[in-house]
C-alpha positions in Angstrom: 0.1 4.0 25.6 2.4 1.4 25.9 3.6 -2.1 24.0 4.7 -5.3 25.2 8.7 -4.3 25.1 7.7 -1.1 26.8 5.5 -0.5 28.8 3.9 3.0 29.6 2.4 5.5 32.4 -0.2 3.6 33.1 0.4 0.3 32.4 -2.4 -2.1 33.5 -0.3 -5.1 34.3 2.1 -3.0 36.3 -1.4 -1.9 38.2 -3.1 -4.3 38.9 -4.1 -6.3 41.5 -3.2 -9.7 41.5 -6.6 -11.5 40.2 -8.2 -8.6 39.1 -10.0 -8.3 35.4 -8.6 -7.5 32.3 -9.6 -6.9 28.8 -7.1 -5.9 26.7 -7.2 -5.1 23.4 -5.4 -5.2 20.4 -4.1 -2.5 17.7 -4.7 -4.9 14.9 -8.5 -6.2 16.2 -10.2 -3.4 13.9 -12.3 -2.5 16.4 -10.0 -1.5 19.1 -9.0 2.2 17.8 -13.3 2.7 17.8 -13.4 1.7 21.1 -9.5 3.1 22.8 -10.6 6.7 21.0 -14.7 5.8 23.1 -13.5 5.5 26.9 -11.0 8.2 26.5 -14.4 10.6 24.4 -16.0 9.3 27.9 -13.2 9.9 30.3 -13.2 13.5 29.2 -16.8 14.1 29.3 -17.3 13.9 25.6 -20.8 12.0 25.6 -21.2 12.9 21.7 -18.4 12.7 20.6 -18.4 9.2 22.1 -21.4 8.5 20.2 -19.7 9.8 16.8 -17.7 7.5 16.8 -20.0 4.2 18.2 -21.7 4.9 15.1 -19.0 5.5 12.6 -17.8 1.7 14.4 -21.1 0.4 13.7 -20.9 2.0 10.0 -17.0 0.7 9.5 -17.1 -3.0 11.5 -21.4 -4.0 11.9 -21.6 -5.9 8.6 -18.1 -7.9 9.3 -19.2 -8.7 12.4 -22.9 -10.0 11.3 -22.0 -11.9 8.3 -19.5 -13.7 10.1 -19.7 -13.9 13.8 -16.8 -14.3 16.0 -19.7 -15.9 19.5 -17.0 -17.7 21.3 -14.2 -14.2 21.4 -17.2 -12.5 22.6 -18.8 -14.4 25.1 -15.4 -14.4 26.9 -15.4 -11.1 26.8 -19.0 -10.8 28.2 -17.9 -13.0 31.2 -15.6 -10.9 31.9 -17.4 -7.9 31.6 -20.1 -9.9 33.8 -17.1 -10.1 36.4 -16.5 -6.9 36.4 -19.9 -5.4 37.3 -19.9 -7.9 39.9 -16.2 -6.6 41.3 -16.8 -3.0 41.1 -20.5 -3.2 42.8 -19.0 -5.7 46.1 -16.7 -3.3 46.3 -19.3 0.0 46.1 
């Protein structure tokens, strides 16, 4: 864990290559704790916990975004993900 003022052991800014894509989640984003929990569950090999957390996120958050989509941020995030997939494919 880290904050802007107190970088943690796994500080992505310090570890990032100069032009490496990043996607940062802030605690005020209501999706953030769900997405971090899903990431963690996958990393520790617990896909069932990841699925359960994904379902919980949909139950709590999906209605809000169905009513008021955040298209600009979502488009930028999809572009970032596409570049990440491309970079990983090129590195393989």
